[in-house]
C-alpha positions in Angstrom: 0.1 0.1 0.1 1.7 3.1 -1.2 0.1 6.2 -0.3 2.8 8.8 -0.8 1.1 10.3 -3.7 -2.0 11.3 -1.9 -0.1 12.6 1.1 2.1 14.9 -1.2 -0.8 16.1 -2.9 -2.7 16.8 0.6 0.4 18.5 2.0 0.7 20.8 -1.3 -3.0 21.6 -0.8 -2.5 22.5 2.9 0.7 24.8 2.1 -1.2 26.7 -0.6 -4.1 27.5 1.7 -1.8 28.8 4.3 0.2 30.9 2.0 -3.2 32.2 0.5 -4.8 32.9 3.8 -1.3 34.6 5.0 -1.5 36.8 1.9 -5.0 37.9 2.1 -4.7 38.4 6.0 -1.5 40.8 5.3 -3.3 43.0 2.6 -6.7 43.1 3.8 -6.4 46.0 5.9 -3.8 48.1 4.1 -5.4 48.0 0.6 -6.7 51.0 -0.4 -9.6 51.7 -2.9 -8.8 52.7 -6.5 -9.3 56.3 -6.1 -7.3 56.4 -2.9 -9.8 56.0 -0.1 -10.3 53.5 2.5 -13.6 52.4 1.8 -15.7 55.3 3.1 -16.8 58.0 1.2 -13.7 58.1 -0.6 -12.4 61.5 0.1 -9.0 60.7 1.5 -6.3 63.1 3.2 -3.2 61.2 4.4 -0.4 61.9 6.6 2.6 59.3 7.2 0.8 57.5 10.1 -3.0 57.8 9.6 -5.6 57.7 6.7 -8.6 60.3 7.1 -11.9 59.8 5.4 -15.4 60.9 5.8 -17.7 58.6 8.2 -20.1 56.5 6.4 -23.1 58.1 8.0 -26.8 56.2 7.3 -29.0 58.0 9.6 -29.1 61.4 11.6 -31.4 61.7 14.3 -32.2 65.4 16.0 -33.1 66.0 19.4 -34.4 69.3 20.7 -33.8 69.2 24.5 -36.5 70.8 26.5 -34.5 73.7 28.3 -34.4 77.5 27.6 -32.3 78.4 25.8 -33.1 75.4 23.7 -30.4 73.1 23.0 -30.0 70.9 20.1 -28.1 67.6 19.4 -27.8 65.5 16.3 -27.1 61.7 16.7 -25.3 60.3 13.6 -25.3 56.6 13.0 -23.4 54.6 10.6 -20.7 52.0 10.0 -16.8 52.1 10.0 -15.2 50.0 7.3 -13.1 48.1 9.4 -12.2 47.5 13.3 -9.2 50.3 13.3 -11.2 53.2 12.1 -12.9 55.5 14.4 -14.4 59.0 14.5 -11.8 61.7 14.4 -13.3 64.5 16.6 -10.4 66.9 16.1 -11.2 67.1 12.2 -14.9 67.3 12.6 -16.3 70.5 11.5 -19.7 72.3 12.0 -20.7 75.3 9.9 -24.1 76.9 9.8 -25.2 78.4 6.3 -28.4 80.2 6.9 -31.0 77.7 8.2 -28.5 74.7 7.6 -25.9 73.1 9.6 -23.2 71.6 7.7 -21.4 68.7 9.7 -18.3 67.2 8.3 -17.7 63.9 10.4 -14.4 62.5 9.7 -12.5 59.3 10.4 -9.3 58.3 11.4 -7.2 55.1 11.1 -3.7 53.7 11.4 -2.2 53.5 7.9 -0.4 50.2 8.4 -2.6 48.6 10.9 -3.7 45.1 10.6 -7.6 45.4 11.3 -10.6 43.3 11.5 -12.5 43.2 8.0 -15.8 43.8 9.6 -18.2 46.8 9.6 -18.2 48.2 12.9 -21.3 50.2 13.8 -20.9 53.9 15.5 -23.1 56.5 16.9 -21.7 60.1 17.4 -23.6 62.9 19.3 -23.0 66.5 18.0 -23.9 69.4 19.8 -25.3 72.2 17.5 -24.8 75.9 18.7 -28.5 77.3 18.4 -28.4 80.0 20.9 -29.4 83.4 19.4 -31.3 81.7 16.4 -34.7 82.7 15.2 -37.6 80.5 15.5 -38.1 78.3 12.0 -37.2 75.2 10.5 -33.6 74.2 10.3 -31.8 71.5 8.4 -28.8 69.2 9.9 -26.6 67.8 7.2 -23.9 65.2 8.3 -22.0 64.0 5.4 -24.9 64.2 3.0 -27.5 62.6 5.2 -30.1 65.4 6.1 -32.6 66.0 9.0 -34.8 68.7 10.1 -35.7 70.4 13.3 -38.0 73.4 14.2 -37.5 76.1 16.8 -40.9 77.3 18.0 -39.6 80.3 19.6 -36.6 82.6 19.2 -33.8 81.0 21.0 -32.5 83.7 23.1 -32.7 85.2 26.6 -34.4 88.4 26.7 
């Protein structure tokens, strides 16, 4: 009974599987998309150690707190493309243009990190500066996802 041919073939298959697994694991987290992004909204600015991108926002909820003056918070939810990406609060910007709050929610991830390749949910609360605004309907735009809220009275202490 000579089974050395089957043993050699099985060993070659096992070695091939190990090599493919190692190659996939080592390239999986550091590979970038064709236009330079990391899988988010593909706007990419890079430094030597980190990659920055827009957060993948799926939903925005606006909470008008019962206080006077009124306080307003936007809660953005979505998914990061991997286990290393997180919200970069230092590069998140909020600008108001008329009755629209434009929020650019940014992410940061280590450039050469080996990361889990699974979507990771996030929830980010954003305080909006609404003191002094007149009553009316306002729009909050977080990375292209919009929601509105209404101030039923001028938001200023007389």
